[in-house]
PQR file with spaces between the fields and no chain letter, atoms N, CA, C, O and H, PARSE charges and radii, in Angstrom:
ATOM       1  N    UNK     1       7.175  -11.491  -18.315 -0.4000 1.5000
ATOM       2  CA   UNK     1       7.758  -12.496  -17.455 -0.0000 2.0000
ATOM       3  C    UNK     1       7.211  -12.310  -16.042  0.5500 1.7000
ATOM       4  O    UNK     1       7.197  -11.189  -15.532 -0.5500 1.4000
ATOM       5  N    UNK     2       6.767  -13.371  -15.414 -0.4000 1.5000
ATOM       6  CA   UNK     2       6.284  -13.283  -14.041 -0.0000 2.0000
ATOM       7  C    UNK     2       7.372  -13.755  -13.101  0.5500 1.7000
ATOM       8  O    UNK     2       8.161  -14.642  -13.429 -0.5500 1.4000
ATOM       9  H    UNK     2       6.778  -14.281  -15.829  0.4000 1.0000
ATOM      10  N    UNK     3       7.401  -13.154  -11.941 -0.4000 1.5000
ATOM      11  CA   UNK     3       8.340  -13.574  -10.914 -0.0000 2.0000
ATOM      12  C    UNK     3       7.558  -14.218   -9.787  0.5500 1.7000
ATOM      13  O    UNK     3       6.327  -14.204   -9.771 -0.5500 1.4000
ATOM      14  H    UNK     3       6.760  -12.434  -11.675  0.4000 1.0000
ATOM      15  N    UNK     4       8.296  -14.780   -8.846 -0.4000 1.5000
ATOM      16  CA   UNK     4       7.636  -15.423   -7.712 -0.0000 2.0000
ATOM      17  C    UNK     4       6.749  -14.444   -6.956  0.5500 1.7000
ATOM      18  O    UNK     4       5.675  -14.815   -6.482 -0.5500 1.4000
ATOM      19  H    UNK     4       9.296  -14.792   -8.859  0.4000 1.0000
ATOM      20  N    UNK     5       7.195  -13.187   -6.841 -0.4000 1.5000
ATOM      21  CA   UNK     5       6.402  -12.211   -6.098 -0.0000 2.0000
ATOM      22  C    UNK     5       5.127  -11.841   -6.823  0.5500 1.7000
ATOM      23  O    UNK     5       4.152  -11.449   -6.182 -0.5500 1.4000
ATOM      24  H    UNK     5       8.067  -12.885   -7.226  0.4000 1.0000
ATOM      25  N    UNK     6       5.104  -11.955   -8.146 -0.4000 1.5000
ATOM      26  CA   UNK     6       3.890  -11.640   -8.902 -0.0000 2.0000
ATOM      27  C    UNK     6       2.757  -12.622   -8.599  0.5500 1.7000
ATOM      28  O    UNK     6       1.583  -12.263   -8.682 -0.5500 1.4000
ATOM      29  H    UNK     6       5.896  -12.274   -8.666  0.4000 1.0000
ATOM      30  N    UNK     7       3.108  -13.848   -8.251 -0.4000 1.5000
ATOM      31  CA   UNK     7       2.106  -14.878   -8.053 -0.0000 2.0000
ATOM      32  C    UNK     7       1.714  -15.071   -6.599  0.5500 1.7000
ATOM      33  O    UNK     7       0.775  -15.817   -6.317 -0.5500 1.4000
ATOM      34  H    UNK     7       4.062  -14.139   -8.183  0.4000 1.0000
ATOM      35  N    UNK     8       2.397  -14.428   -5.674 -0.4000 1.5000
ATOM      36  CA   UNK     8       2.058  -14.584   -4.264 -0.0000 2.0000
ATOM      37  C    UNK     8       0.738  -13.891   -3.980  0.5500 1.7000
ATOM      38  O    UNK     8       0.541  -12.737   -4.361 -0.5500 1.4000
ATOM      39  H    UNK     8       3.160  -13.823   -5.903  0.4000 1.0000
ATOM      40  N    UNK     9      -0.167  -14.595   -3.311 -0.4000 1.5000
ATOM      41  CA   UNK     9      -1.445  -13.957   -2.980 -0.0000 2.0000
ATOM      42  C    UNK     9      -1.262  -12.909   -1.890  0.5500 1.7000
ATOM      43  O    UNK     9      -0.324  -12.968   -1.094 -0.5500 1.4000
ATOM      44  H    UNK     9      -0.007  -15.533   -3.001  0.4000 1.0000
ATOM      45  N    UNK    10      -2.165  -11.967   -1.875 -0.4000 1.5000
ATOM      46  CA   UNK    10      -2.142  -10.949   -0.833 -0.0000 2.0000
ATOM      47  C    UNK    10      -2.731  -11.522    0.444  0.5500 1.7000
ATOM      48  O    UNK    10      -3.630  -12.362    0.405 -0.5500 1.4000
ATOM      49  H    UNK    10      -2.927  -11.919   -2.521  0.4000 1.0000
ATOM      50  N    UNK    11      -2.215  -11.060    1.580 -0.4000 1.5000
ATOM      51  CA   UNK    11      -2.847  -11.408    2.846 -0.0000 2.0000
ATOM      52  C    UNK    11      -4.139  -10.604    2.943  0.5500 1.7000
ATOM      53  O    UNK    11      -4.348   -9.654    2.188 -0.5500 1.4000
ATOM      54  H    UNK    11      -1.485  -10.377    1.612  0.4000 1.0000
ATOM      55  N    UNK    12      -4.989  -10.985    3.864 -0.4000 1.5000
ATOM      56  CA   UNK    12      -6.253  -10.251    4.056 -0.0000 2.0000
ATOM      57  C    UNK    12      -5.971   -8.794    4.387  0.5500 1.7000
ATOM      58  O    UNK    12      -6.653   -7.903    3.881 -0.5500 1.4000
ATOM      59  H    UNK    12      -4.820  -11.756    4.477  0.4000 1.0000
ATOM      60  N    UNK    13      -4.976   -8.539    5.230 -0.4000 1.5000
ATOM      61  CA   UNK    13      -4.657   -7.157    5.615 -0.0000 2.0000
ATOM      62  C    UNK    13      -4.096   -6.384    4.443  0.5500 1.7000
ATOM      63  O    UNK    13      -4.441   -5.218    4.257 -0.5500 1.4000
ATOM      64  H    UNK    13      -4.422   -9.263    5.641  0.4000 1.0000
ATOM      65  N    UNK    14      -3.235   -7.005    3.643 -0.4000 1.5000
ATOM      66  CA   UNK    14      -2.691   -6.334    2.466 -0.0000 2.0000
ATOM      67  C    UNK    14      -3.815   -5.981    1.493  0.5500 1.7000
ATOM      68  O    UNK    14      -3.822   -4.887    0.928 -0.5500 1.4000
ATOM      69  H    UNK    14      -2.954   -7.953    3.794  0.4000 1.0000
ATOM      70  N    UNK    15      -4.754   -6.886    1.296 -0.4000 1.5000
ATOM      71  CA   UNK    15      -5.879   -6.617    0.404 -0.0000 2.0000
ATOM      72  C    UNK    15      -6.722   -5.467    0.936  0.5500 1.7000
ATOM      73  O    UNK    15      -7.168   -4.612    0.171 -0.5500 1.4000
ATOM      74  H    UNK    15      -4.749   -7.774    1.755  0.4000 1.0000
ATOM      75  N    UNK    16      -6.941   -5.445    2.258 -0.4000 1.5000
ATOM      76  CA   UNK    16      -7.733   -4.375    2.868 -0.0000 2.0000
ATOM      77  C    UNK    16      -7.030   -3.025    2.691  0.5500 1.7000
ATOM      78  O    UNK    16      -7.683   -2.019    2.413 -0.5500 1.4000
ATOM      79  H    UNK    16      -6.579   -6.139    2.880  0.4000 1.0000
ATOM      80  N    UNK    17      -5.719   -3.001    2.850 -0.4000 1.5000
ATOM      81  CA   UNK    17      -4.977   -1.746    2.685 -0.0000 2.0000
ATOM      82  C    UNK    17      -5.006   -1.316    1.222  0.5500 1.7000
ATOM      83  O    UNK    17      -5.181   -0.132    0.932 -0.5500 1.4000
ATOM      84  H    UNK    17      -5.189   -3.818    3.075  0.4000 1.0000
ATOM      85  N    UNK    18      -4.838   -2.251    0.306 -0.4000 1.5000
ATOM      86  CA   UNK    18      -4.905   -1.923   -1.120 -0.0000 2.0000
ATOM      87  C    UNK    18      -6.285   -1.364   -1.472  0.5500 1.7000
ATOM      88  O    UNK    18      -6.389   -0.376   -2.199 -0.5500 1.4000
ATOM      89  H    UNK    18      -4.696   -3.212    0.542  0.4000 1.0000
ATOM      90  N    UNK    19      -7.330   -1.990   -0.962 -0.4000 1.5000
ATOM      91  CA   UNK    19      -8.687   -1.495   -1.210 -0.0000 2.0000
ATOM      92  C    UNK    19      -8.873   -0.088   -0.633  0.5500 1.7000
ATOM      93  O    UNK    19      -9.482    0.771   -1.269 -0.5500 1.4000
ATOM      94  H    UNK    19      -7.244   -2.793   -0.372  0.4000 1.0000
ATOM      95  N    UNK    20      -8.353    0.139    0.559 -0.4000 1.5000
ATOM      96  CA   UNK    20      -8.451    1.455    1.206 -0.0000 2.0000
ATOM      97  C    UNK    20      -7.753    2.516    0.347  0.5500 1.7000
ATOM      98  O    UNK    20      -8.297    3.596    0.114 -0.5500 1.4000
ATOM      99  H    UNK    20      -7.857   -0.559    1.076  0.4000 1.0000
ATOM     100  N    UNK    21      -6.551    2.196   -0.116 -0.4000 1.5000
ATOM     101  CA   UNK    21      -5.808    3.153   -0.945 -0.0000 2.0000
ATOM     102  C    UNK    21      -6.588    3.451   -2.222  0.5500 1.7000
ATOM     103  O    UNK    21      -6.692    4.609   -2.626 -0.5500 1.4000
ATOM     104  H    UNK    21      -6.109    1.319    0.073  0.4000 1.0000
ATOM     105  N    UNK    22      -7.136    2.418   -2.859 -0.4000 1.5000
ATOM     106  CA   UNK    22      -7.927    2.623   -4.078 -0.0000 2.0000
ATOM     107  C    UNK    22      -9.118    3.544   -3.813  0.5500 1.7000
ATOM     108  O    UNK    22      -9.393    4.458   -4.590 -0.5500 1.4000
ATOM     109  H    UNK    22      -7.052    1.477   -2.531  0.4000 1.0000
ATOM     110  N    UNK    23      -9.821    3.292   -2.705 -0.4000 1.5000
ATOM     111  CA   UNK    23     -11.029    4.053   -2.374 -0.0000 2.0000
ATOM     112  C    UNK    23     -10.727    5.489   -1.954  0.5500 1.7000
ATOM     113  O    UNK    23     -11.553    6.380   -2.149 -0.5500 1.4000
ATOM     114  H    UNK    23      -9.597    2.550   -2.073  0.4000 1.0000
ATOM     115  N    UNK    24      -9.558    5.716   -1.383 -0.4000 1.5000
ATOM     116  CA   UNK    24      -9.251    7.043   -0.850 -0.0000 2.0000
ATOM     117  C    UNK    24      -8.250    7.824   -1.687  0.5500 1.7000
ATOM     118  O    UNK    24      -7.726    8.843   -1.239 -0.5500 1.4000
ATOM     119  H    UNK    24      -8.886    4.992   -1.224  0.4000 1.0000
ATOM     120  N    UNK    25      -7.986    7.362   -2.877 -0.4000 1.5000
ATOM     121  CA   UNK    25      -7.113    8.094   -3.784 -0.0000 2.0000
ATOM     122  C    UNK    25      -7.984    8.874   -4.746  0.5500 1.7000
ATOM     123  O    UNK    25      -8.671    8.303   -5.593 -0.5500 1.4000
ATOM     124  H    UNK    25      -8.412    6.534   -3.242  0.4000 1.0000
ATOM     125  N    UNK    26      -7.945   10.176   -4.601 -0.4000 1.5000
ATOM     126  CA   UNK    26      -8.650   11.034   -5.538 -0.0000 2.0000
ATOM     127  C    UNK    26      -7.610   11.938   -6.184  0.5500 1.7000
ATOM     128  O    UNK    26      -7.026   11.561   -7.200 -0.5500 1.4000
ATOM     129  H    UNK    26      -7.388   10.640   -3.912  0.4000 1.0000
ATOM     130  N    UNK    27      -7.368   13.081   -5.644 -0.4000 1.5000
ATOM     131  CA   UNK    27      -6.301   13.928   -6.167 -0.0000 2.0000
ATOM     132  C    UNK    27      -4.930   13.413   -5.730  0.5500 1.7000
ATOM     133  O    UNK    27      -3.939   13.572   -6.443 -0.5500 1.4000
ATOM     134  H    UNK    27      -7.842   13.387   -4.819  0.4000 1.0000
ATOM     135  N    UNK    28      -4.889   12.797   -4.551 -0.4000 1.5000
ATOM     136  CA   UNK    28      -3.632   12.266   -4.015 -0.0000 2.0000
ATOM     137  C    UNK    28      -3.941   11.063   -3.140  0.5500 1.7000
ATOM     138  O    UNK    28      -5.041   10.936   -2.603 -0.5500 1.4000
ATOM     139  H    UNK    28      -5.694   12.668   -3.971  0.4000 1.0000
ATOM     140  N    UNK    29      -2.972   10.194   -3.003 -0.4000 1.5000
ATOM     141  CA   UNK    29      -3.165    8.992   -2.189 -0.0000 2.0000
ATOM     142  C    UNK    29      -3.109    9.336   -0.703  0.5500 1.7000
ATOM     143  O    UNK    29      -2.607   10.398   -0.336 -0.5500 1.4000
ATOM     144  H    UNK    29      -2.078   10.297   -3.439  0.4000 1.0000
ATOM     145  N    UNK    30      -3.620    8.450    0.157 -0.4000 1.5000
ATOM     146  CA   UNK    30      -3.542    8.703    1.593 -0.0000 2.0000
ATOM     147  C    UNK    30      -2.095    8.574    2.071  0.5500 1.7000
ATOM     148  O    UNK    30      -1.287    7.873    1.462 -0.5500 1.4000
ATOM     149  H    UNK    30      -4.028    7.587   -0.142  0.4000 1.0000
ATOM     150  N    UNK    31      -1.788    9.256    3.160 -0.4000 1.5000
ATOM     151  CA   UNK    31      -0.455    9.153    3.756 -0.0000 2.0000
ATOM     152  C    UNK    31      -0.377    7.899    4.618  0.5500 1.7000
ATOM     153  O    UNK    31      -1.397    7.284    4.929 -0.5500 1.4000
ATOM     154  H    UNK    31      -2.444    9.826    3.655  0.4000 1.0000
ATOM     155  N    UNK    32       0.828    7.531    4.997 -0.4000 1.5000
ATOM     156  CA   UNK    32       1.014    6.383    5.901 -0.0000 2.0000
ATOM     157  C    UNK    32       0.301    6.617    7.216  0.5500 1.7000
ATOM     158  O    UNK    32      -0.285    5.689    7.773 -0.5500 1.4000
ATOM     159  H    UNK    32       1.656    8.031    4.744  0.4000 1.0000
ATOM     160  N    UNK    33       0.339    7.823    7.716 -0.4000 1.5000
ATOM     161  CA   UNK    33      -0.348    8.138    8.977 -0.0000 2.0000
ATOM     162  C    UNK    33      -1.858    7.989    8.851  0.5500 1.7000
ATOM     163  O    UNK    33      -2.516    7.508    9.774 -0.5500 1.4000
ATOM     164  H    UNK    33       0.815    8.576    7.263  0.4000 1.0000
ATOM     165  N    UNK    34      -2.407    8.396    7.719 -0.4000 1.5000
ATOM     166  CA   UNK    34      -3.849    8.238    7.502 -0.0000 2.0000
ATOM     167  C    UNK    34      -4.228    6.755    7.421  0.5500 1.7000
ATOM     168  O    UNK    34      -5.258    6.346    7.958 -0.5500 1.4000
ATOM     169  H    UNK    34      -1.872    8.786    6.969  0.4000 1.0000
ATOM     170  N    UNK    35      -3.411    5.969    6.763 -0.4000 1.5000
ATOM     171  CA   UNK    35      -3.676    4.534    6.679 -0.0000 2.0000
ATOM     172  C    UNK    35      -3.545    3.908    8.067  0.5500 1.7000
ATOM     173  O    UNK    35      -4.370    3.083    8.460 -0.5500 1.4000
ATOM     174  H    UNK    35      -2.575    6.301    6.328  0.4000 1.0000
ATOM     175  N    UNK    36      -2.514    4.300    8.803 -0.4000 1.5000
ATOM     176  CA   UNK    36      -2.325    3.777   10.165 -0.0000 2.0000
ATOM     177  C    UNK    36      -3.527    4.076   11.042  0.5500 1.7000
ATOM     178  O    UNK    36      -3.979    3.209   11.791 -0.5500 1.4000
ATOM     179  H    UNK    36      -1.844    4.970    8.484  0.4000 1.0000
ATOM     180  N    UNK    37      -4.042    5.277   10.959 -0.4000 1.5000
ATOM     181  CA   UNK    37      -5.222    5.656   11.760 -0.0000 2.0000
ATOM     182  C    UNK    37      -6.442    4.838   11.343  0.5500 1.7000
ATOM     183  O    UNK    37      -7.219    4.411   12.197 -0.5500 1.4000
ATOM     184  H    UNK    37      -3.674    5.981   10.351  0.4000 1.0000
ATOM     185  N    UNK    38      -6.615    4.619   10.059 -0.4000 1.5000
ATOM     186  CA   UNK    38      -7.784    3.878    9.566 -0.0000 2.0000
ATOM     187  C    UNK    38      -7.764    2.419   10.010  0.5500 1.7000
ATOM     188  O    UNK    38      -8.821    1.819   10.206 -0.5500 1.4000
ATOM     189  H    UNK    38      -5.984    4.966    9.365  0.4000 1.0000
ATOM     190  N    UNK    39      -6.579    1.846   10.169 -0.4000 1.5000
ATOM     191  CA   UNK    39      -6.463    0.434   10.525 -0.0000 2.0000
ATOM     192  C    UNK    39      -6.065    0.212   11.987  0.5500 1.7000
ATOM     193  O    UNK    39      -5.896   -0.929   12.416 -0.5500 1.4000
ATOM     194  H    UNK    39      -5.720    2.333   10.009  0.4000 1.0000
ATOM     195  N    UNK    40      -5.918    1.278   12.738 -0.4000 1.5000
ATOM     196  CA   UNK    40      -5.610    1.144   14.153 -0.0000 2.0000
ATOM     197  C    UNK    40      -4.166    0.767   14.445  0.5500 1.7000
ATOM     198  O    UNK    40      -3.865    0.260   15.526 -0.5500 1.4000
ATOM     199  H    UNK    40      -6.056    2.205   12.389  0.4000 1.0000
ATOM     200  N    UNK    41      -3.271    1.008   13.496 -0.4000 1.5000
ATOM     201  CA   UNK    41      -1.854    0.746   13.747 -0.0000 2.0000
ATOM     202  C    UNK    41      -1.310    1.841   14.657  0.5500 1.7000
ATOM     203  O    UNK    41      -1.697    3.002   14.531 -0.5500 1.4000
ATOM     204  H    UNK    41      -3.515    1.420   12.618  0.4000 1.0000
ATOM     205  N    UNK    42      -0.435    1.486   15.552 -0.4000 1.5000
ATOM     206  CA   UNK    42       0.147    2.478   16.459 -0.0000 2.0000
ATOM     207  C    UNK    42       1.238    3.305   15.789  0.5500 1.7000
ATOM     208  O    UNK    42       1.549    4.411   16.229 -0.5500 1.4000
ATOM     209  H    UNK    42      -0.120    0.542   15.655  0.4000 1.0000
ATOM     210  N    UNK    43       1.808    2.763   14.732 -0.4000 1.5000
ATOM     211  CA   UNK    43       2.936    3.422   14.083 -0.0000 2.0000
ATOM     212  C    UNK    43       2.797    3.357   12.566  0.5500 1.7000
ATOM     213  O    UNK    43       2.299    2.367   12.030 -0.5500 1.4000
ATOM     214  H    UNK    43       1.555    1.864   14.375  0.4000 1.0000
ATOM     215  N    UNK    44       3.230    4.397   11.877 -0.4000 1.5000
ATOM     216  CA   UNK    44       3.245    4.345   10.416 -0.0000 2.0000
ATOM     217  C    UNK    44       4.208    3.281    9.895  0.5500 1.7000
ATOM     218  O    UNK    44       4.100    2.869    8.740 -0.5500 1.4000
ATOM     219  H    UNK    44       3.634    5.201   12.313  0.4000 1.0000
ATOM     220  N    UNK    45       5.141    2.833   10.723 -0.4000 1.5000
ATOM     221  CA   UNK    45       6.085    1.791   10.291 -0.0000 2.0000
ATOM     222  C    UNK    45       5.350    0.498    9.924  0.5500 1.7000
ATOM     223  O    UNK    45       5.752   -0.191    8.986 -0.5500 1.4000
ATOM     224  H    UNK    45       5.228    3.168   11.661  0.4000 1.0000
ATOM     225  N    UNK    46       4.291    0.164   10.643 -0.4000 1.5000
ATOM     226  CA   UNK    46       3.498   -1.025   10.314 -0.0000 2.0000
ATOM     227  C    UNK    46       2.907   -0.880    8.914  0.5500 1.7000
ATOM     228  O    UNK    46       2.858   -1.848    8.155 -0.5500 1.4000
ATOM     229  H    UNK    46       3.964    0.723   11.405  0.4000 1.0000
ATOM     230  N    UNK    47       2.468    0.300    8.582 -0.4000 1.5000
ATOM     231  CA   UNK    47       1.930    0.571    7.236 -0.0000 2.0000
ATOM     232  C    UNK    47       3.040    0.395    6.209  0.5500 1.7000
ATOM     233  O    UNK    47       2.825   -0.205    5.156 -0.5500 1.4000
ATOM     234  H    UNK    47       2.508    1.086    9.199  0.4000 1.0000
ATOM     235  N    UNK    48       4.207    0.908    6.507 -0.4000 1.5000
ATOM     236  CA   UNK    48       5.344    0.808    5.585 -0.0000 2.0000
ATOM     237  C    UNK    48       5.637   -0.652    5.256  0.5500 1.7000
ATOM     238  O    UNK    48       5.911   -0.982    4.102 -0.5500 1.4000
ATOM     239  H    UNK    48       4.381    1.396    7.363  0.4000 1.0000
ATOM     240  N    UNK    49       5.581   -1.520    6.249 -0.4000 1.5000
ATOM     241  CA   UNK    49       5.845   -2.943    6.009 -0.0000 2.0000
ATOM     242  C    UNK    49       4.811   -3.529    5.046  0.5500 1.7000
ATOM     243  O    UNK    49       5.162   -4.304    4.155 -0.5500 1.4000
ATOM     244  H    UNK    49       5.359   -1.252    7.186  0.4000 1.0000
ATOM     245  N    UNK    50       3.552   -3.166    5.220 -0.4000 1.5000
ATOM     246  CA   UNK    50       2.506   -3.660    4.317 -0.0000 2.0000
ATOM     247  C    UNK    50       2.670   -3.052    2.920  0.5500 1.7000
ATOM     248  O    UNK    50       2.499   -3.749    1.919 -0.5500 1.4000
ATOM     249  H    UNK    50       3.267   -2.537    5.944  0.4000 1.0000
ATOM     250  N    UNK    51       2.993   -1.783    2.849 -0.4000 1.5000
ATOM     251  CA   UNK    51       3.195   -1.146    1.544 -0.0000 2.0000
ATOM     252  C    UNK    51       4.397   -1.736    0.825  0.5500 1.7000
ATOM     253  O    UNK    51       4.373   -1.905   -0.395 -0.5500 1.4000
ATOM     254  H    UNK    51       3.132   -1.218    3.662  0.4000 1.0000
ATOM     255  N    UNK    52       5.455   -2.054    1.577 -0.4000 1.5000
ATOM     256  CA   UNK    52       6.625   -2.717    0.979 -0.0000 2.0000
ATOM     257  C    UNK    52       6.210   -4.041    0.333  0.5500 1.7000
ATOM     258  O    UNK    52       6.620   -4.350   -0.786 -0.5500 1.4000
ATOM     259  H    UNK    52       5.476   -1.917    2.567  0.4000 1.0000
ATOM     260  N    UNK    53       5.397   -4.814    1.046 -0.4000 1.5000
ATOM     261  CA   UNK    53       4.941   -6.097    0.517 -0.0000 2.0000
ATOM     262  C    UNK    53       4.080   -5.898   -0.726  0.5500 1.7000
ATOM     263  O    UNK    53       4.227   -6.629   -1.706 -0.5500 1.4000
ATOM     264  H    UNK    53       5.064   -4.563    1.955  0.4000 1.0000
ATOM     265  N    UNK    54       3.179   -4.909   -0.692 -0.4000 1.5000
ATOM     266  CA   UNK    54       2.340   -4.638   -1.863 -0.0000 2.0000
ATOM     267  C    UNK    54       3.181   -4.202   -3.056  0.5500 1.7000
ATOM     268  O    UNK    54       2.869   -4.530   -4.200 -0.5500 1.4000
ATOM     269  H    UNK    54       3.060   -4.316    0.104  0.4000 1.0000
ATOM     270  N    UNK    55       4.236   -3.468   -2.782 -0.4000 1.5000
ATOM     271  CA   UNK    55       5.115   -3.044   -3.872 -0.0000 2.0000
ATOM     272  C    UNK    55       5.889   -4.232   -4.435  0.5500 1.7000
ATOM     273  O    UNK    55       6.022   -4.356   -5.653 -0.5500 1.4000
ATOM     274  H    UNK    55       4.489   -3.201   -1.852  0.4000 1.0000
ATOM     275  N    UNK    56       6.398   -5.103   -3.575 -0.4000 1.5000
ATOM     276  CA   UNK    56       7.092   -6.303   -4.037 -0.0000 2.0000
ATOM     277  C    UNK    56       6.173   -7.199   -4.867  0.5500 1.7000
ATOM     278  O    UNK    56       6.619   -7.845   -5.815 -0.5500 1.4000
ATOM     279  H    UNK    56       6.289   -5.003   -2.586  0.4000 1.0000
ATOM     280  N    UNK    57       4.895   -7.234   -4.508 -0.4000 1.5000
ATOM     281  CA   UNK    57       3.939   -8.079   -5.209 -0.0000 2.0000
ATOM     282  C    UNK    57       3.369   -7.406   -6.455  0.5500 1.7000
ATOM     283  O    UNK    57       2.499   -7.962   -7.126 -0.5500 1.4000
ATOM     284  H    UNK    57       4.533   -6.709   -3.738  0.4000 1.0000
ATOM     285  N    UNK    58       3.864   -6.203   -6.762 -0.4000 1.5000
ATOM     286  CA   UNK    58       3.478   -5.538   -7.999 -0.0000 2.0000
ATOM     287  C    UNK    58       2.113   -4.879   -7.990  0.5500 1.7000
ATOM     288  O    UNK    58       1.552   -4.626   -9.056 -0.5500 1.4000
ATOM     289  H    UNK    58       4.570   -5.751   -6.217  0.4000 1.0000
ATOM     290  N    UNK    59       1.562   -4.593   -6.817 -0.4000 1.5000
ATOM     291  CA   UNK    59       0.236   -3.986   -6.728 -0.0000 2.0000
ATOM     292  C    UNK    59       0.262   -2.464   -6.657  0.5500 1.7000
ATOM     293  O    UNK    59      -0.684   -1.801   -7.083 -0.5500 1.4000
ATOM     294  H    UNK    59       2.018   -4.799   -5.952  0.4000 1.0000
ATOM     295  N    UNK    60       1.349   -1.914   -6.116 -0.4000 1.5000
ATOM     296  CA   UNK    60       1.486   -0.467   -6.009 -0.0000 2.0000
ATOM     297  C    UNK    60       2.896   -0.055   -6.417  0.5500 1.7000
ATOM     298  O    UNK    60       3.800   -0.881   -6.545 -0.5500 1.4000
ATOM     299  H    UNK    60       2.117   -2.453   -5.770  0.4000 1.0000
ATOM     300  N    UNK    61       3.049    1.239   -6.614 -0.4000 1.5000
ATOM     301  CA   UNK    61       4.343    1.858   -6.858 -0.0000 2.0000
ATOM     302  C    UNK    61       4.395    3.083   -5.965  0.5500 1.7000
ATOM     303  O    UNK    61       3.402    3.800   -5.838 -0.5500 1.4000
ATOM     304  H    UNK    61       2.315    1.910   -6.510  0.4000 1.0000
ATOM     305  N    UNK    62       5.544    3.333   -5.343 -0.4000 1.5000
ATOM     306  CA   UNK    62       5.694    4.538   -4.522 -0.0000 2.0000
ATOM     307  C    UNK    62       6.757    5.433   -5.121  0.5500 1.7000
ATOM     308  O    UNK    62       7.824    4.977   -5.534 -0.5500 1.4000
ATOM     309  H    UNK    62       6.350    2.751   -5.446  0.4000 1.0000
ATOM     310  N    UNK    63       6.443    6.718   -5.159 -0.4000 1.5000
ATOM     311  CA   UNK    63       7.366    7.709   -5.683 -0.0000 2.0000
ATOM     312  C    UNK    63       8.173    8.269   -4.522  0.5500 1.7000
ATOM     313  O    UNK    63       7.587    8.752   -3.553 -0.5500 1.4000
ATOM     314  H    UNK    63       5.577    7.088   -4.823  0.4000 1.0000
ATOM     315  N    UNK    64       9.487    8.220   -4.588 -0.4000 1.5000
ATOM     316  CA   UNK    64      10.315    8.678   -3.466 -0.0000 2.0000
ATOM     317  C    UNK    64      10.210   10.190   -3.236  0.5500 1.7000
ATOM     318  O    UNK    64      10.014   10.968   -4.170 -0.5500 1.4000
ATOM     319  H    UNK    64       9.963    7.828   -5.376  0.4000 1.0000
ATOM     320  N    UNK    65      10.344   10.575   -1.979 -0.4000 1.5000
ATOM     321  CA   UNK    65      10.413   11.988   -1.630 -0.0000 2.0000
ATOM     322  C    UNK    65       9.075   12.692   -1.482  0.5500 1.7000
ATOM     323  O    UNK    65       9.036   13.917   -1.371 -0.5500 1.4000
ATOM     324  H    UNK    65      10.503    9.944   -1.220  0.4000 1.0000
ATOM     325  N    UNK    66       7.984   11.948   -1.476 -0.4000 1.5000
ATOM     326  CA   UNK    66       6.658   12.558   -1.339 -0.0000 2.0000
ATOM     327  C    UNK    66       5.874   11.803   -0.271  0.5500 1.7000
ATOM     328  O    UNK    66       6.035   10.591   -0.124 -0.5500 1.4000
ATOM     329  H    UNK    66       8.016   10.953   -1.566  0.4000 1.0000
ATOM     330  N    UNK    67       5.031   12.505    0.471 -0.4000 1.5000
ATOM     331  CA   UNK    67       4.243   11.836    1.512 -0.0000 2.0000
ATOM     332  C    UNK    67       3.020   11.152    0.929  0.5500 1.7000
ATOM     333  O    UNK    67       2.574   10.137    1.463 -0.5500 1.4000
ATOM     334  H    UNK    67       4.900   13.490    0.352  0.4000 1.0000
ATOM     335  N    UNK    68       2.475   11.676   -0.141 -0.4000 1.5000
ATOM     336  CA   UNK    68       1.318   11.061   -0.806 -0.0000 2.0000
ATOM     337  C    UNK    68       1.797   10.447   -2.103  0.5500 1.7000
ATOM     338  O    UNK    68       1.552   10.964   -3.193 -0.5500 1.4000
ATOM     339  H    UNK    68       2.838   12.500   -0.575  0.4000 1.0000
ATOM     340  N    UNK    69       2.497    9.313   -1.951 -0.4000 1.5000
ATOM     341  CA   UNK    69       3.283    8.779   -3.059 -0.0000 2.0000
ATOM     342  C    UNK    69       2.841    7.421   -3.572  0.5500 1.7000
ATOM     343  O    UNK    69       3.583    6.785   -4.321 -0.5500 1.4000
ATOM     344  H    UNK    69       2.696    8.893   -1.065  0.4000 1.0000
ATOM     345  N    UNK    70       1.653    6.952   -3.192 -0.4000 1.5000
ATOM     346  CA   UNK    70       1.222    5.607   -3.555 -0.0000 2.0000
ATOM     347  C    UNK    70       0.422    5.652   -4.846  0.5500 1.7000
ATOM     348  O    UNK    70      -0.545    6.404   -4.974 -0.5500 1.4000
ATOM     349  H    UNK    70       1.050    7.468   -2.584  0.4000 1.0000
ATOM     350  N    UNK    71       0.847    4.830   -5.801 -0.4000 1.5000
ATOM     351  CA   UNK    71       0.131    4.708   -7.068 -0.0000 2.0000
ATOM     352  C    UNK    71      -0.296    3.243   -7.217  0.5500 1.7000
ATOM     353  O    UNK    71       0.561    2.359   -7.230 -0.5500 1.4000
ATOM     354  H    UNK    71       1.632    4.219   -5.697  0.4000 1.0000
ATOM     355  N    UNK    72      -1.573    2.973   -7.325 -0.4000 1.5000
ATOM     356  CA   UNK    72      -2.070    1.618   -7.524 -0.0000 2.0000
ATOM     357  C    UNK    72      -1.856    1.252   -8.990  0.5500 1.7000
ATOM     358  O    UNK    72      -2.269    1.983   -9.890 -0.5500 1.4000
ATOM     359  H    UNK    72      -2.269    3.691   -7.314  0.4000 1.0000
ATOM     360  N    UNK    73      -1.211    0.120   -9.216 -0.4000 1.5000
ATOM     361  CA   UNK    73      -0.916   -0.266  -10.603 -0.0000 2.0000
ATOM     362  C    UNK    73      -1.565   -1.591  -10.990  0.5500 1.7000
ATOM     363  O    UNK    73      -1.540   -1.967  -12.162 -0.5500 1.4000
ATOM     364  H    UNK    73      -0.876   -0.474   -8.485  0.4000 1.0000
ATOM     365  N    UNK    74      -2.136   -2.292  -10.045 -0.4000 1.5000
ATOM     366  CA   UNK    74      -2.802   -3.566  -10.387 -0.0000 2.0000
ATOM     367  C    UNK    74      -4.037   -3.749   -9.558  0.5500 1.7000
ATOM     368  O    UNK    74      -4.732   -4.755   -9.698 -0.5500 1.4000
ATOM     369  H    UNK    74      -2.156   -1.987   -9.093  0.4000 1.0000
């Protein structure tokens, strides 16, 4: 079953962050601070907002309680 969030396209920034996570995930995913530094965000909170959107859209999953918790699923 698909939901409305499954069909929403990614913004250019969300796609760039998803691509970055894919490219920089080897043994562990990048942290929010590493993503913030790569994209010039002043705060990891901006990254969190983008990761929340990616998670709602079914592109990633985050495991609670870990700093390197991003799993790309789509």
